N, C-alpha and C positions, 0 to 999 in steps of 0.2 A: 226492052222497058219503054213505054210509050214517054214520053217531055213533051209536056204543053208551055207553047209559047209566053212568056210574060204577059202580052195584053191577053190571055186565056186565063189567065191565073184567078181565082175567084179571091180578093185580097182575103177573105174568112178565113181560108185552107192554106195559106201561106203561113209557116214559122221561119223564126233564126237559128243560129245556132245555140244561143241561150236559152232557147224556148226549147228546141229539142234537146237538150239539157236538162231542162226541167220537166218537161212531161215524160222523159224517160225515165229518170231519177237517178240519172252518172251525173259525174262530175265533169265539166268543160273539157279538162286533158282529153279525156275517153272520148269523147265527141269530133274533137281535133283529129286525135288518132286516126278514127274511124275514116275522116275525109281524107285525110294523109293516105294510109295504107293503102283505100282500096279507092284512090283517084283513077280515072279512068285509063288516061296513058299507065299510070304502075299496075295496074291490073293485064292492060293487053299485054306492055312489055315483058311480067313475071310469067304470063301464061295462065294465070290465076283464072279460073272458069266460075266463080263466082261473081255476080252484076255488081257492078262498081257501084259507089256512093252516089248518088244523085246529084244532078247537074243544078247550080242556083236556077230559078225561073223571074227574079224579081230583085229590087233592092240595089244595093251597089258592092264595090269591092270590098270597102270595110263594114259594110253590113249584107251578106249576101242574106237571100230569102230564097225557101225549099218548098215545093209541092209538100202539105204534109201529108198525102196518101200515097207519093213516092216514097215518104220518108218511113211510113208504117210498114208500107209489104217489105222495105229494103231489110229493116229491123225486125220483123218477121222469120228472117234465114238466122237471127240471132236467140239461141236459148239464153235465158238467164242463168250464169253460174250458182251450182248449189240451193236454186228450189226444187220445192217439192212438185212431184208431176200433180193434175188433177186428176180427178176420177174418171176422166179416159186416159190415162196415163200418158196424156202428151205435158208436154216439157211448159211451159209457160215464156215468152219472151218479151224482148224488149218493145217488141210491136205492139205485144197486148199491153201491157205499160203505159205506151205512147199513146192508144186509143182511147183507154179510161184518162189520161190525162185530157185530151182532146174533147173527149164530151164531157169532162169535169169544167174544162177550161168555156165550153159553151154556155153551160149553168149562169158561169158567174157570168160571161157577158150578159144575161139575161136580167142580172139582176135591175140596171138602173131604170128597164122597159117596165119592169113588174112595180117599180116604185119602193122596195122594199127586202134587206136582205131576208126579214121574217118569214113576209109574204112568201117568196121562194124558198123557204127551208119547209115553210105548212106544208104548201101545196105540193114539194118532192116526195116529203114525210106522209104523204094521206097519199101518195100513189103507191109509194111501197106498205103502207097497210095493208091496204085496198088488196095487193098482191100476198100480203101474210096471210088473210082469213078469206083469200078465193076459195071455194068450195067448204071450208070450215061450217060458214055461219051463210044463213038466209040474209038479205039486205036490211028485212024487218029487224033481224036483231041486232044492226049494228048501231051505232051512237049516228045521231041527225047531223051532227055537225062534221063528221068523217064524212058521211056521204056528200055532203055540201061541198066541202073543200075537194074530193077527188073528180065530183062533177065540173067544179068550177075552176081548176088547175089548168093552168096555161096549157095549149095543146105542145108544145114545143117541150117545157120542162117535163111533161107526163110521157113526150117518145125518149127523151133523155135518158129519165130514171127507169123507165122499160129496158132500153137497150144497157144501162146497167145492170140491172137485177140479172141480165140474161148472161152478162158476162161475168158476175162475181156469182152466181148462181144461186142467190139465196133474199129476199126482197132485206132481211135482218145487216147482210154485208152492205149493201145499198145504202139502208138507210145510214149505218154508223159512217159508209163513205162520204155523204152529204151532209151528215152534221160535221165531220172533220173540214169543209168548207168554210165554217161561221168563222175563223179569221181572214181569212182572203176576202169573204164579203161583206167585211167590216161590220160585223152582226156583234149587239151588247150582248149574245150570247157568250161570248168568250170570257166576260168580264166575270161572272160565277162560273165558269165551268173548274169542278175539281182537278188541280195539275195532275199528270200521271203519277209521278211518285210518291206525294200523298195517297192515289186510288190504289198502287203496290202494295202502300204499307200498311193500307186498312184491310184488303183482301187478303195479305197474309198474315195480321192479326186476327182475323174471323176465321180463316182457315175454311176447307171445302163446303157450303151449303149446300151439296146438289140433291142431298135426302131433302131439304125442303119441301114441304108439300103440305095441302091441307087435311086435315085428321085429329083426332085427340091427344095422340101419343108424338105427334111430331112439330118441332120448332115453328117458331115464326120469326121474319125479318119483318122491322117497320125501318123506314127508310121516311127520317125527317127530312124536310125541304132537299127534295130529290134531286129538284134540277133537271137537266135534259139525262138523267139513268146513269152516270157516270159509275155511281158507288154500288147498285142495285145491278147492273150487267157485269158489273169486274167478280160478283159472289157466283159466277158460274151459269149455266144452263138453267135459263128459268122462265121456259116451255113447260105447260101442264104441271104447274105448280098455284097454290091455292092457300100457301100459308104467308106470301110474303104483299104486303101492303106498304104505299109511299103516301107520303102528303107533300102539298107541292103549294103555296099560295097564291105564287103566279101564273095567270090563266094561261099567259100563252106557253111556258114550260111545261104547265101541268097537259096542255094538247101535244107537245112534243113529244114529252114522254109516255102515253097511252098510243100516240102514231107508231111510236118505236117498238113499244112492245106488241102492238099488232102486229107489226113488220117480221118481229121475232117469233110469230105463230104463240104468242102469249097473251089470251084472253080471261086470265085469272085472276090477274093482280090489280087490285083494286088502286086508285089514285083519286086520293082526300084531297080538300081545298083547304082546311083547318085540319087541327090533331084532335079538336069536338067530334069533331064527325067517327071518328072511329069507335067514340062510345057505344053507338048502337049500329057499330059493323059488324054482318055477319054474325048476329048473337049465337045461333046454332052451331059453332063452331068453338064456344069458348069451353076450357076445359075445368072442369071440378076443383079442381085446385086455384082457379084465378079468382074465387068469389070472395067477395069483400064488402062484408057489411059499409065501408065508407066509398063503396064506388057502384054506382049503378050496373047494371049488369049488362054486359056487354063490352067494356072495356078489354081489347085483345091486350096482351101484356107480351112483348116480345122478347125471346131469346137473343136477338139480335138487333138493338136499336141505332143505326147510325143516323149522323145529319152532319153535313157542312154546310151552313146557317150561310144566307146572300153577303156580299159586300153593301155597310152602308157607309156612305160618305159621310166624315164625321166621328168622332168617338162620342157614343152614347152612354157616358159613365152613371149618368144621374137618369137611364131609360129605361124603366122597369121590363121592358119589352126586349133588354141586349140579349147581344149574345148568348149570356150564360143561362138565360131565360129559356133557350132550345135544350143546353143540356141538364137543366132539371127537366124539363120536359121529358125528354131521353131516361132519365131515372126513374119518373112515374110509370112510365111505361114500362119499366124492364122487369122482366120474371125475377123469382130470387135466385136463380141460379144463372141470371142472363148475362150479357156483356154489351155496354155501350160506346160509342166512338162518336166523340163532337168533337169538329175541328171549330178552334175559337180563335179571335185575334189576342197575341200578346198581351198587350194593353190589358185585356181583363183580370190578368194573371198579377199583371207587374205592378198594378197601381195602391199605394199604400193606403191604408183605410180611412186615417186622419180620424179627428176628432167627430166631426159628422160625419158618418159612413154613407156612402153612395148607394143607391141601389147597385150597383156591381160587388161594390165589397159584402152587401148583404148576400148577395145570393152567392157568391164564394165561398162565404163562410158556414152558408146553408148546406153549399154541397160537401166540404170538407166536414161541418160537425154531423151530417149525418153518416160520414162513413162511406159516401159515395164515390169518390173517389180512390180509384185503384193506383194509377199512375197518371204522369203529367210528360210528355212526350213534346219538349221545344223542337220544333221541324227546323230546318235547314234555312239560312237567309235566301230572299229571293226567290222562295221554292213557288211562288205565283209568279206567271213572266207578266200578268195583268195588274199586279199589286207589287211594283218593286219597292215602293216604300212602308210595306206593313209586314211584320212577322207574325207567324203564327204557332199556334202550341195545337195539340191533338189528346184530348182528356179522355184516357179508360175507363170508364165508369162502370160500377160492379151493383148488382142486386144485392148480395149478401158477402160478405167479407171473410173468406176461413179464417180460421180461428188464429193465426200467428200470425196475417196481415190485418187484424182488425187496428185500429188505431194510429197506420201508417201508412204512406203514399210512398211511390217510388217516383222518384224524379229522374228523367233521360235527358240526356243534352244530345239530341242529334242531329245538330249542325256540327258541334266538336266530332262526331263521329263520323258525321259526311265526308268532313276534311280530312280523316284520317285513312278512312276506309274506299271514297268514292265511289260512285256509284250503287255501290252494294250495299248501302248503304240500311233500306228497309230490311233487308233480311236478315242485318245483322242486330237492328235493333229489335225485333222479335227474338232473338237469340235474348238477347240482356234480360228483355220483359221475361220470358221464361225461366230464365235461370236467375232473376232478380238482381244481377249484378254485372260489371264490365268488368274485365281486365286492368282497366285505366278509371281511378277512381272516381275523376273530376267527371267519367261522362256517365256516371248513374249512380244513385245512392236511394238509402232509403230514408226518410224523414218523418218522423212523429207531428198529428194531427194536431196533440195538447200537449204543453209543454210537460216535463214530470219531477222539474224543480225551478228554482227561482232564476237560473242562471240558463239552463236549457233550450237549445232553437228548437222549434214547434212553427209548422207553416199558420195555426190559427195567433199570430204575434203580430198580426196586421201589416206586416212587409211584402215585399213581393216574393211570391213561390214561383216565379219563373228558374228554372232548372240553373242558366247560366250564372243568377245571383243567391244562390242557395250552395250550389256545388262548388268546393274547392277541396285540396287534399296537399299532403306536400306532393314536392317533385318525385317524380317514380324513380326508382332504380339512381336513387345517389345519396352517396352517404354524405353528408353535409359534412361533417368532422376530417375525413378526408378531404374533402375537396377544397375546406379552408384553409387547411394545412398546403395542400398543393400552391394556392391561390399567396398564398405569404412566402413561401417559399420564393415563388417568383418574382414577385416585388422584390422581396431583398436583392433578386441578380441585377433588376434592370435600374434598381435604386439602391447603389451599394449605399450611399451616403446616410440612408435612411435603415439600413442593415439593422441600427441595435433597437432603433425604435420599435421597427414591424419584428423584431425577435422577441421582445418583450412582452407582445400582445398574448396577453391570458385565453385560451383557447381550451375548452374542455368538453367532454362531451357528457352530456344530461342524463343523469340516473333514466331507467326507462319509466319507473313507477313515479317520477317526477311529470307528470305530463301537465303543460300548460294550457289553461282556458283559454278561449279565444272570445271575442263581445265584438258584435257590428260596430261601425261608425255611429248607425241612426241611434244605438242605445248611448253612445255617449253625448250625440248632440242632445237627446231628451234628457239625459242627468244634467246638460249644464258643463260636462267636462269641457266639451269643444264646442265650437261654436263656426256655422259654418259662413263663409262671407261669398257673398254674389257676385259674378264678374260684370260687368257694364256694359252697355250697349252705347260707345261715343263715336259722335260723325267723324269720318276721315279727314276733314277739313279742320278740324278744329283740336286736331293733333299733331304738335310741332318738336322742335327742339331746345324747350326751352320750358322748366317746371318742374314739376312731379314725374318721375318716371313712371312709362306705363308697361303693363308684361302682360303681352296679349299671346296667342296661338305663337305667332313668329319666332318671339323669344324663347318661350318654352319648348321650340324644337330645333332650335338656334340656327334659325334661320337669318335672325337680327340680332346684333351684340345688345343687353342689357343696357338702358342707357341711350340707345339712338333715337328712341320716339319717346317723347314729351308732351305733359300737356297743363297749359300755365291755370295758375290759379283763378283769373276771372273768366277763362273758359271751364274749366268743369265747376265754375258756380252755375252754370246753367243746368248742371247734373244734380240737382238735392239729394238722390237714391246715392248719387258714389260716395265710396267712404276709400279714405288714404290706409295702408296698411300699417302696421306696428310690427317691430322689430321683433322676432322669434314666429312670424306666420306662414305657412307654409303653401305654398302655391301647388295646384294640382292641372294637370289638363289629362282630360280622362276618355279623349278620343283615339281607339284602335289601340288599346292600352294602356299605362298610367303612366306619367313624367310627372317628378318633385321638382320643388327646387326650395330652399329655403330663406325668409327674405332676413337676411344678418342688421339690416340698418331701419327697416322701413320707408315709410313717404310715399310708395308704390300704388299705383291704380289699377286693379285688375279690369281686363277686358275679355267678356265674355267670349269663349267658353271657358275660362283658365276662372277657374274657383280659389277658395282661399280657406284655409282648417287654423282656427286661434284656439291656443291651449291659458283659459283664464288662468288659470294656478301660476303657468310661469311668466304670465303678464305680473302675478303678486309676487311671485318672486324676484325677478328683476327691480321691483320696486320696494325690494326690503320687507316686503309684508308678510312671505310665506316663509318656512326653514326648506331648506334641500328633501327632508322627507316627504313634505308633504305637495311635491310636486311630482303628480303621476305619469306624468310624458314630458318629454322634450322636444325641440323641434326637428333636431336630426333625426333620432331615432323613428322621431312618428311620419318624415318624408321617407325614409327608407322601408320602412315597415309596411307604408302604403303602398310603394313600387313592387313587392316584392310580388314572387311568380304567383303565388295565391289570389294575390287580388287581378292582377292581368286577365286571367281568364276568365274575368266576370262579366264582358262587353255583353251588348243585344244591341242588337237596331240592324235595317236590312242596308241599309245607307253607309250609314257611318256610324261601325261598334264603337259604344261608349260603355263604360263602367260606372255605376250608378254610385256613387260616393258613401249611402247610408248602408248599402249591402258590402261595402269590402271590413273586415275583420281587422283587429289587434288582436295580439297574443297579450294577457296581461300577467303584467313582470313587477315585481318590488321597485320601487322608487332606487334603490343604489342600484341594481342591476340596471335600471333605463341611465341612471347618473353617470355610470361607467360606460356606457354603448354612445352617449352624447359625447365623451370626453373623446375617445377615438374617433368618431364621426366626424367630429368638428377638426380635430388634427388632418383630418384625410382628406376632407375640403379643404384646408390651409394648404397643404401640401399638391394637390390638385390645382389648387389657382397657382402658386410658382410654377409647377411645369406648363401648366397654359401659357404664361407669361412668356417661360423659355422661348417656351414654341411659335408665339407671336414677335417676339424677338428674330426668330432666325427666320420666319417668314420674312418681315420687314426687309433683314441684309438680304435674303435671294432674291426679292424684289427688286431693291434699289440697283443690286449689283447688277442683274440683267437689264434692266433699264439704262442705265448707264453704259453696258457696252450696245446694247440695242441701238442706242441713238450717238453713236461714235466718241463718248465723252472719256472711257474710261478705258483703259490698257490692263492687260494680266500679264503679269511678271511673276516667276519662280522666286522666291525669297531667298537669301542664301545659305545653305546649309540645311535646305529644305530636302525631303526625300521625292 
């Protein structure tokens, strides 16, 4: 093997060990192992007839550089394990991968010379498109912009793409490979690319549509907001089909998807700029069943309608053209037995209606009221790598509901499912939709659209319809009665002085026919039975060690003892909205679960994100203005019931999982049962405080003892008669 001297090597043809790892798509230890096992002296000593790993031709001892062509030739001798053979029967090698990576690296290097990543991608796809339609169409039949872009493409781009087409065996595969470079090229295209997991879920729900074609009796597919075609190409082979239509408002993405279709030998898919253009698109293909006097002739109704609307900075809750507008458009285009799948931001489903409904709330009600929503799938958190602070949901829409599903919607929490089953969640969610249920109740369930009774939960009640906020159930596989008896027995063992009191706790199993209804906290707030206390934002410089107690995230998490931070009254006066708590108020921290605490004295100031709940009836009870039977809820039961596992499950948010206070629920119990629960929980809190003081005293004693011994002032001696 010929080895060039360092001064003869072209800098562009040199690669480091890290670049070899990246281009050959292996791990760094693999490259180091190759170099060590096949070093020249090792090969010669062992009598191995295989060529040694190439020697460095540049760089330094800490970062050696190797000739790329020598490395590629050496990797040609190493087939990729478990790889499928090509059409000619040869096995692909690491050398093939390495050369492809080099070629793509060359394309990436041209980005700055061409001025933009979008120009590079457009030129490359134009070359792929021309290769895809070569021989199928005369130049006169091709779009003028395609001919122009292919003719003006940079020669270096054209040469690299043609080599890529030859290597991969098809223009379509080369076009897909070019688009995969968008992130490395720092292109804006990646921001709106549908995540692979969502593409997999949608393609699984749609099922195989390889039969899609033009004709009077075959289905059609409409891809609204088609982007660069991720959803379209996930449906299967699109070549030779005339029953597919794409809508993409952005000119660049519209050009890209058209070139990509040409590269895949597909010239029959129409790509429109606006949904309105579908109204006059191919009227000769419309079916007689689509005739509707309220619609002009020519609207193609789709058996499958897909949409992943582009990301918009800022939440357009009052904008009539918001994300749910695409869901309404999808419903408008659905055939009676069709299925629509639309990705929307979670905030479009979680914002409450309010007294003055926004455009988003009205569109949501129109979708639900029209019985157009079959299912709502809350997608896993951080599903989109370029929108880490946003959550998304998938709306499953229907043309006409089957009789048994009319007036109800299946809610599916795919975020919870993904945490349980891992990467197979798309297939699992598809099974849940097929069965209409999940083995874990809090992962899926049907909800009525309209209320059947005065206290029946319904999706049109103006609250959040996000699955995480609606789905709640009893803990699975748990006998609460037996578990409570076990806990009482264990407590009696470790606290023998409380054995009699613990044994007197009256615990019974509730009769099966005595079902306890639940009501949302939002309902209690609206009725005035609870009052929400907001946390305040106070400058750190105004917080000291004197004045009213401050309760923030640190106090609720136990990082700081209650009373360590305080605020003077004169400093508090700078915050006119701030108010002090009262005895019996309940503090809440709803980040990554629910933590609660009862204010037994009052006079605290809450720091955001800590919130509070006040029971007006309990306030009157303390003032002697209400009888015990008139107090529907008390502080300690409220705190413990809010922190129950059924409310802990309701978190949402990509970066910080928060539980909506209004979406928590409480059991509706008689006042006498609440009073008994308050007595028990208050006594338990007093006993916990005693135990905490004992532990603190032991910690203090241990600390002083260790400090005295460490400084040499204390000597330990065994007491007479000690064991």
